[in-house]
C-alpha positions in Angstrom: 125.5 87.0 115.4 124.1 90.2 114.0 121.6 89.4 111.4 120.7 91.6 108.4 118.8 94.8 109.1 117.0 94.7 105.7 113.8 92.9 104.6 111.4 93.0 101.7 107.7 92.5 102.3 105.8 91.4 99.2 102.5 93.3 99.5 101.7 94.0 95.8 99.4 91.1 95.1 95.7 91.5 94.3 94.6 89.3 97.2 91.8 87.8 95.3 91.3 85.0 97.9 90.5 87.7 100.5 87.5 89.2 98.6 85.3 91.0 99.3 87.8 92.9 101.6 90.3 93.3 98.7 87.6 94.8 96.4 88.4 98.1 98.3 91.6 97.5 100.1 95.0 95.8 99.7 95.5 92.5 101.4 98.3 94.0 103.6 95.6 96.0 105.5 93.5 93.0 106.5 93.3 93.0 110.3 94.1 90.3 112.8 93.3 91.3 116.4 93.1 95.0 115.6 96.4 95.2 113.7 97.0 95.1 110.0 99.0 92.3 108.5 101.5 94.9 107.5 101.9 96.2 111.1 102.1 92.6 112.4 105.0 91.8 110.1 106.9 95.0 110.4 106.9 94.6 114.2 107.7 90.9 113.9 110.8 91.8 111.8 111.7 94.5 114.4 111.8 91.8 117.1 114.9 90.4 115.3 116.5 93.8 114.9 115.4 94.2 111.3 114.4 97.9 111.0 114.7 98.6 107.3 111.7 97.2 105.4 111.0 97.6 101.7 107.3 97.1 100.9 106.3 96.6 97.3 102.9 98.0 96.4 100.4 97.8 93.5 96.8 97.1 94.5 95.4 100.2 96.4 99.0 101.3 96.8 98.1 104.7 98.3 96.3 103.0 101.2 99.5 101.3 102.2 101.6 104.4 101.7 99.2 106.5 103.8 99.1 104.1 106.7 102.9 103.8 106.8 103.2 107.5 106.8 100.5 108.0 109.5 102.3 105.6 111.8 105.9 106.6 111.0 106.5 103.0 109.9 105.7 101.8 113.4 109.3 102.7 114.3 111.0 101.2 111.3 112.4 102.8 108.1 109.8 101.7 105.6 110.6 102.3 101.9 108.1 101.8 99.1 108.9 99.9 95.9 106.2 101.2 93.5 104.7 98.6 91.1 101.5 100.6 90.5 102.0 100.4 86.7 102.3 96.6 86.7 102.4 93.9 89.4 105.7 92.1 88.8 105.2 88.9 90.8 107.8 87.9 93.4 110.8 87.6 91.1 110.2 90.8 89.2 109.3 92.5 92.5 112.6 91.6 94.0 114.6 92.9 91.0 112.7 96.2 91.0 113.5 96.7 94.7 117.3 96.1 94.4 118.2 99.8 94.4 116.5 100.2 97.8 118.7 97.5 99.5 121.8 99.6 99.5 124.8 97.5 100.6 122.9 94.7 102.5 124.7 91.4 102.1 121.7 89.3 102.9 118.0 90.1 102.7 115.0 88.6 104.4 112.0 88.3 102.1 108.5 87.6 103.4 105.0 87.5 102.1 102.8 90.1 103.9 99.8 87.8 104.2 101.5 85.2 106.5 101.9 85.2 110.3 104.4 83.0 112.1 106.6 82.9 115.1 109.5 81.4 113.2 112.9 82.4 114.7 114.6 84.4 112.0 117.8 84.5 114.1 118.1 80.7 113.9 117.2 80.7 110.2 119.8 83.3 109.5 122.4 81.4 111.5 121.8 78.3 109.3 121.9 80.5 106.1 125.4 81.9 107.1 126.8 78.6 108.4 125.9 76.7 105.2 127.1 79.6 102.9 123.8 79.3 101.0 122.8 81.4 98.2 119.3 81.2 99.6 117.6 79.6 102.5 113.9 78.7 102.2 111.5 78.4 105.2 109.4 75.3 104.8 107.1 73.0 106.8 105.7 69.5 106.3 102.1 70.7 106.1 99.7 69.4 103.4 99.4 71.4 100.2 99.4 70.7 96.5 102.7 72.3 95.5 106.0 71.5 97.2 109.7 72.2 96.9 111.7 69.0 96.8 115.0 68.6 98.7 117.6 65.8 98.6 119.1 64.1 101.6 121.7 66.8 101.9 118.9 69.4 102.4 119.6 70.9 99.0 116.8 72.1 96.7 116.6 69.7 93.7 113.1 70.1 92.3 109.4 71.0 92.6 106.2 68.9 92.5 102.5 69.5 92.1 100.8 66.5 93.7 97.4 67.3 92.1 98.7 67.2 88.5 101.9 65.1 89.1 103.9 67.8 87.4 107.6 67.6 88.2 110.4 70.2 87.7 114.1 69.5 88.2 113.6 65.8 88.9 112.3 63.0 86.7 110.9 60.8 89.5 110.0 61.6 93.1 111.9 59.0 95.2 110.9 59.0 98.9 114.3 57.4 99.8 116.2 60.3 98.2 113.7 63.2 98.3 111.7 65.1 100.8 108.8 67.4 99.7 108.2 70.4 101.9 105.7 73.3 101.7 107.2 76.8 101.2 106.3 79.3 103.9 106.8 82.5 101.9 109.9 83.4 104.0 113.4 83.3 102.4 116.8 84.7 103.1 118.9 85.5 100.0 122.5 86.6 99.5 123.0 89.6 97.2 125.1 87.5 94.9 121.8 86.1 93.5 121.0 89.4 91.8 123.7 89.0 89.1 122.6 85.4 88.5 118.9 86.0 87.8 118.3 85.7 84.0 114.5 86.4 84.0 113.2 89.8 83.3 109.9 91.6 83.8 107.2 89.6 85.5 108.3 86.2 87.0 108.2 84.1 90.1 111.0 83.4 92.6 110.1 79.7 92.3 111.4 79.8 88.7 114.5 81.6 89.9 115.3 79.0 92.5 114.6 76.1 90.1 117.0 77.7 87.6 119.8 78.4 90.1 119.6 75.2 92.3 122.0 73.1 90.1 125.0 75.4 90.5 124.2 77.0 93.8 123.3 75.8 97.3 119.7 76.6 98.1 118.6 74.9 101.3 115.6 74.3 103.5 115.0 75.7 107.0 112.3 73.4 108.4 110.2 75.2 111.0 107.3 72.7 111.2 107.2 73.1 115.0 106.4 76.9 114.7 103.1 78.7 114.5 102.3 79.5 110.9 99.2 80.6 109.0 98.6 81.9 105.5 96.0 84.6 106.1 94.9 84.4 102.5 91.2 83.7 103.0 88.5 85.4 105.1 88.0 82.3 107.2 91.7 82.2 108.0 91.5 85.5 109.8 89.5 84.0 112.7 92.0 81.2 113.0 94.9 83.6 113.0 93.2 85.6 115.8 93.2 82.5 117.9 96.8 81.6 117.1 98.3 85.1 117.6 96.1 86.6 120.3 
C-alpha cells in the first residue's frame, strides 16, 4: 500500500520545558546525536516515503526557516505554516495549515519533540482498513492524562488521573475501558476539516473528544516501539542512548 506523502510537524510551541535552550532557540532545533529534532523527524518521515512536510513555526521562527533553507529540507519539500503572530495550539495549527495540504486524502501529524521507531506503514494500514476518521498512536506508559478507548478500540473519553477529571465518560470502568497515553502522532482523513467547529486557538484533544461520538477514532498501540518525548534537558541524554 502506498501511504500518504504529506505530513504536518508541530514545531510552533514555546518549549518551556527545554529551558534554558529555548530562551534563544526553538525546541525543534534541540540536538540529539548531532542532529536537530527537526532533521531527525523529517528523515524519519522520509523513510516511509513521506516527502512533503509542513512545519508550523512561531517561537524563533526564522531559525527554523533558515536551517530548512540551508539544508534544502534534507531532501524533502518543506513548507512553512507561519504562526509568528500567534501560536494556535495543535487544533488551530492544523486548521491554518490546511491550504498547504493540497489534495492529500490522509495526513500524518507529529510533534517535533518526540523520537520513535513506530512503523507508520503499519499504522497507516490500520487507519485505512478501519476507515477511521483519525488513528491515534498510543502506548501503555505511565502519565497523568490519557485517552480512553472502549473494547472495540474506539475513542470514548479522556481522563486526568491526578485530578480524576473525566471527559466523555462518567465512570472509568476497567472491564469496558482502556486508558492509553497519546504519543503525539496521528493520521487524519481530510473529511475531518469540515467537521471541526472550533476556531482560533484550540487543542486537537478537544477536537477528538467532540468528534468521537459520531466518527470512528481509534488507537494504534505501539507500546513495543522505542519512544521518547524529548521535552526536557535530561531527556536528551536518554534519547541519545536510544537513538544512537
